[in-house]
C-alpha positions in Angstrom: -7.4 23.7 19.0 -5.0 22.4 16.5 -2.4 25.3 17.3 -3.0 24.4 21.0 -1.8 20.2 20.8 1.9 19.7 19.8 1.0 16.2 18.5 -1.9 15.9 16.1 -2.1 12.9 13.6 -5.9 12.8 13.1 -8.4 15.2 12.3 -12.2 13.9 12.6 -14.5 16.6 11.4 -17.2 14.5 9.6 -21.0 15.4 10.1 -20.4 19.1 10.7 -21.4 22.2 8.1 -17.9 23.3 7.3 -19.0 24.2 3.9 -16.6 26.1 1.4 -15.6 28.7 3.5 -14.8 26.4 6.7 -13.1 24.2 4.5 -10.8 26.8 3.0 -10.1 28.4 6.1 -9.2 25.1 7.6 -6.9 24.0 5.0 -5.1 27.7 4.6 -4.2 26.9 8.2 -3.1 23.6 7.3 -1.3 25.0 4.4 0.7 27.6 7.0 4.1 26.6 8.5 2.4 25.9 11.9 -0.2 23.5 10.1 2.4 21.7 8.1 4.2 21.0 11.5 1.5 18.9 12.8 2.3 15.5 11.0 -1.4 14.9 10.2 -1.8 11.2 8.8 -5.5 11.2 8.6 -8.5 13.6 7.4 -12.1 12.6 7.4 -14.6 15.2 6.2 -17.7 12.7 5.5 -20.8 15.0 5.0 -19.7 18.7 5.4 -21.4 20.3 2.8 -18.3 20.8 0.7 -18.1 22.1 -2.6 -15.9 22.5 -5.5 -14.0 25.4 -3.6 -13.7 23.2 -0.6 -12.4 20.2 -2.9 -9.7 22.8 -4.7 -8.4 23.5 -1.3 -8.2 20.0 0.0 -6.1 19.5 -3.4 -3.8 22.5 -2.5 -3.1 20.6 1.1 -2.6 17.3 -0.8 0.0 18.7 -3.1 3.5 17.1 -2.3 2.3 15.9 1.1 4.3 13.1 1.9 2.7 12.7 5.5 -0.8 12.3 5.1 -2.0 8.9 4.4 -5.8 8.7 4.6 -8.3 11.0 3.3 -11.7 10.5 3.5 -14.3 13.1 1.7 -17.5 11.0 1.1 -21.0 12.4 0.8 -20.1 16.2 0.1 -21.4 18.3 -2.7 -18.8 18.1 -5.3 -19.8 18.7 -8.9 -17.8 17.1 -11.7 -16.0 20.1 -13.0 -13.0 18.8 -15.4 -10.7 21.8 -13.9 -11.1 21.0 -10.7 -10.9 17.2 -10.9 -7.7 17.4 -12.9 -6.1 19.7 -10.2 -7.0 17.2 -7.5 -5.4 14.1 -9.7 -2.4 16.2 -10.1 -2.3 16.8 -6.5 -2.8 13.1 -5.5 -0.3 11.9 -8.0 2.6 14.1 -5.9 1.0 13.0 -2.5 2.0 9.7 -0.4 -1.7 9.1 0.1 -2.5 5.5 0.7 -6.3 5.6 1.4 -8.8 7.6 -0.5 -12.8 7.4 -0.2 -14.4 9.6 -2.4 -17.6 8.0 -2.5 -21.4 8.7 -2.2 -21.3 11.8 -5.0 -24.1 10.4 -7.5 -23.6 13.4 -9.4 -20.0 13.0 -10.2 -20.9 10.5 -12.9 -18.8 9.2 -15.4 -17.7 12.4 -16.2 -15.4 12.0 -13.0 -14.1 8.7 -14.0 -13.5 10.0 -17.3 -10.8 12.6 -16.2 -9.9 10.9 -12.8 -8.7 7.4 -13.9 -6.5 8.0 -17.1 -4.6 10.8 -15.1 -4.2 8.8 -12.0 -0.4 7.7 -11.4 0.0 7.3 -7.9 2.6 4.9 -6.9 1.1 4.9 -3.0 -2.1 4.4 -3.6 -3.5 1.0 -2.1 -7.2 1.4 -1.3 -9.8 3.6 -3.3 -13.3 3.8 -2.6 -15.5 4.8 -5.6 -18.8 3.8 -4.2 -22.3 5.5 -5.3 -20.6 7.7 -7.8 -23.3 7.1 -10.2 -21.5 5.3 -12.7 -22.6 3.5 -15.4 -21.3 1.0 -18.2 -19.4 4.0 -20.0 -16.9 4.2 -17.2 -15.7 0.3 -17.2 -13.5 1.2 -20.0 -11.6 3.5 -18.0 -11.6 1.4 -14.9 -10.5 -1.5 -16.9 -7.8 0.5 -18.8 -6.4 1.3 -15.1 -6.6 -1.9 -13.2 -4.9 -3.3 -16.3 -1.8 -0.7 -16.1 0.6 -2.3 -14.1 2.9 0.8 -13.5 -0.2 3.0 -12.3 -2.1 0.3 -10.7 0.8 -1.8 -9.0 0.4 -1.1 -5.4 -3.6 -1.1 -5.4 -5.0 -3.6 -3.4 -8.6 -2.7 -2.5 -11.0 -0.9 -5.3 -14.9 -0.5 -3.9 -17.3 0.1 -6.6 -20.5 -0.7 -4.9 -23.8 0.9 -5.5 -23.0 2.1 -8.9 -24.8 1.1 -12.6 -22.0 -1.0 -14.4 -24.6 -3.5 -15.2 -23.4 -7.3 -15.7 -21.6 -6.4 -19.0 -19.6 -3.7 -17.2 -18.9 -6.3 -14.3 -17.8 -8.8 -16.9 -15.4 -6.4 -18.5 -13.6 -5.8 -15.1 -13.3 -9.3 -14.4 -12.1 -9.8 -17.9 -9.4 -7.3 -17.1 -8.6 -8.5 -13.9 -8.1 -11.9 -15.2 -5.7 -11.0 -18.0 -3.7 -7.8 -16.7 -4.0 -7.4 -12.8 -2.3 -9.5 -10.3 -2.2 -7.2 -7.5 -5.9 -6.5 -6.4 -6.7 -8.3 -3.4 -10.2 -7.0 -3.0 -12.8 -5.6 -5.6 -16.5 -5.2 -4.4 -19.0 -4.8 -6.9 -22.2 -5.0 -5.0 -25.7 -3.4 -6.0 -24.4 -2.9 -9.5 -27.0 -4.8 -11.7 -30.5 -5.9 -11.4 -29.7 -9.4 -12.7 -28.8 -11.0 -9.7 -28.6 -14.7 -11.3 -26.2 -13.4 -13.9 -24.1 -11.4 -11.1 -23.6 -14.5 -8.9 -21.9 -16.4 -11.9 -19.7 -13.4 -12.6 -18.9 -13.0 -8.9 -17.7 -16.6 -8.7 -15.2 -15.9 -11.4 -14.0 -12.9 -9.6 -13.6 -14.6 -6.2 -11.1 -17.0 -7.9 -9.3 -14.4 -9.5 -8.9 -12.5 -6.2 -7.9 -15.8 -4.7 -5.4 -16.5 -7.5 -3.9 -12.8 -6.8 -3.3 -13.5 -2.9 -2.0 -17.0 -3.5 0.8 -15.7 -5.8 1.5 -12.6 -3.9 2.1 -14.8 -0.9 4.4 -16.9 -3.0 6.0 -13.9 -4.2 6.6 -12.9 -0.7 8.1 -16.3 0.6 10.2 -16.8 -2.2 11.7 -13.3 -2.0 12.7 -13.4 1.6 13.8 -17.1 1.3 16.2 -16.2 -1.5 17.7 -13.1 0.1 20.0 -15.5 2.6 21.7 -17.8 0.0 22.2 -14.9 -2.6 24.0 -12.7 0.1 26.4 -16.0 0.7 27.1 -16.4 -3.0 27.3 -12.6 -4.0 28.8 -10.6 -1.3 32.2 -9.7 -2.3 34.6 -11.2 0.4 36.3 -9.0 3.1 39.9 -9.2 3.7 40.7 -11.9 6.2 41.2 -10.6 9.8 45.0 -10.3 11.1 45.6 -12.4 14.1 48.2 -11.4 16.6 48.9 -15.0 17.5 50.5 -16.6 14.2 50.0 -20.1 15.6 46.2 -19.7 16.1 44.3 -21.3 13.3 41.9 -19.5 11.6 38.2 -20.7 10.9 38.1 -22.2 7.5 34.9 -21.6 5.4 33.3 -24.2 3.1 34.8 -24.1 -0.4 32.7 -22.7 -3.2 33.8 -23.3 -6.6 34.8 -20.2 -8.4 32.3 -20.0 -11.2 31.1 -16.8 -13.6 28.6 -14.8 -11.9 26.0 -15.3 -14.8 26.0 -18.9 -13.6 25.7 -18.1 -9.6 22.6 -16.1 -10.9 21.3 -18.5 -12.7 21.4 -21.2 -10.2 19.8 -19.0 -7.7 16.9 -18.0 -9.6 15.8 -21.8 -9.4 15.2 -21.0 -5.4 12.4 -18.7 -6.6 10.7 -19.8 -9.6 7.7 -17.6 -9.2 9.9 -14.2 -9.4 10.2 -12.6 -12.6 13.6 -12.0 -13.9 13.4 -8.2 -13.2 12.5 -9.4 -9.3 15.5 -12.0 -9.5 17.8 -9.0 -10.6 16.4 -6.6 -7.9 17.1 -9.2 -5.0 20.4 -10.0 -6.4 21.6 -6.3 -6.7 20.1 -5.9 -3.1 22.0 -8.7 -1.7 25.3 -8.0 -3.1 25.8 -4.8 -1.2 27.1 -4.6 2.4 24.9 -1.3 2.5 22.0 -3.2 2.7 23.0 -5.6 5.7 21.0 -4.7 9.2 22.9 -3.0 11.9 24.6 -5.4 14.4 23.3 -3.5 17.3 20.0 -2.3 17.9 19.2 1.6 17.9 19.2 3.2 21.2 16.5 5.2 20.7 14.1 3.9 18.0 12.3 6.8 16.3 9.0 4.7 15.4 6.7 2.7 17.4 7.2 -1.3 17.3 4.9 -4.1 17.8 1.3 -2.9 19.4 -0.3 -6.0 20.6 -4.2 -6.6 20.6 -5.3 -6.2 24.4 -8.2 -8.8 23.4 -5.6 -11.4 22.6 -3.3 -10.6 25.5 -2.8 -12.0 28.9 -3.9 -8.9 31.2 -3.2 -10.5 34.7 -6.9 -10.8 35.5 -6.8 -14.2 36.6 -3.2 -14.5 37.8 -1.5 -14.2 34.4 1.3 -12.7 33.2 0.9 -8.8 32.7 2.0 -6.6 30.0 4.3 -3.9 30.5 2.6 -0.4 30.6 4.3 0.7 27.2 2.3 -2.2 25.3 5.0 -2.1 22.8 8.3 -3.5 21.6 10.5 -1.5 19.4 13.4 -4.7 19.1 11.6 -7.4 17.2 8.3 -9.2 18.0 7.0 -9.5 21.3 4.9 -12.2 22.8 1.4 -12.7 20.8 2.4 -9.6 18.2 1.2 -11.7 15.5 -2.2 -11.5 16.8 -1.8 -7.9 17.4 -2.7 -4.5 15.6 0.9 -3.8 14.5 3.7 -5.9 14.2 7.0 -4.3 13.4 8.6 -7.0 11.5 5.7 -7.6 9.1 5.7 -3.8 8.8 9.3 -3.8 7.9 8.9 -6.9 5.5 6.4 -5.3 3.7 8.4 -2.3 3.2 11.5 -4.3 2.3 9.1 -6.1 -0.4 8.0 -3.1 -1.8 11.6 -1.6 -2.1 12.8 -4.5 -4.1 9.7 -5.1 -6.3 8.4 -8.0 -5.0 5.3 -6.8 -3.3 3.1 -8.3 -6.5 3.4 -11.2 -9.0 5.0 -10.2 -12.2 4.0 -12.7 -15.1 6.6 -13.5 -17.5 5.6 -12.8 -21.2 5.9 -16.0 -23.1 8.2 -15.7 -26.0 
């Protein structure tokens, strides 16, 4: 079936009986030249009876895979073999995977976390599901160390740890780790980890405030970073030679006079426009703003390669009552279309997030107190 289709982006095979033999055959094909030519972005293999052989086959396909973005492999029959876990983690670190769901494996337990999280260093992982893995308080130290490591956990936004057995002590340790060392997580779920509901309620209130703190700081960083770019360009872009005019009598437009000051003073003044940003984030934006190569093109592409804004049909007028009907294509590749801010995908927002990540302004960076 995959061979017969030229365009395959999603592979949904959950709740089948592939087993290890079927999984190995599937990923043997996907690792072939024909299989690699199918740019699959999402694979779902929930409850397929996969064991460690199938897990290794998935790892082989995942290695150096820069196309696959979402992998769902919950509720299979994996066992905590350190060699298999290490192979999977090493492959994950070389991939561009954004979402990973490996939940509903109670037998993996603390052994999995002990070998998985300390070695996890993917810079693309945004969402991680570790629900119902049989984790106990022993795993807390590895989870806390991971969420506090800014270099490894910088882009992680969603972490699900529901239906484990971390107990209130473990939950409290994770909340402390977030309070002191994590400003990137937007969502952390810890439901059904303790029988002491009263104590959990108190800790959950603190966790909610911390996640709200992260969200507010991230919005502030994004707003200040985008607002700083324009004045930084005006001050830091090197001047071009003035255009030659065939008519000497024609007056050239005059530009407002900017006093000639050392560059360091310009940078210091500009930094006051974005007080939430760290010094390294300031430098990143200043470097970006001082290059003509980062300026957007004057003319739009004639043939855009990627899709643009995708409106939500439930929020868009469909012309059923004489209203304005949307184009059949349902998308716009040159900027935002009417109502796209309420749509499924807004191309402007996608490009904005990509830019914020490229300049390192996708998360708040605390400045150490001297």
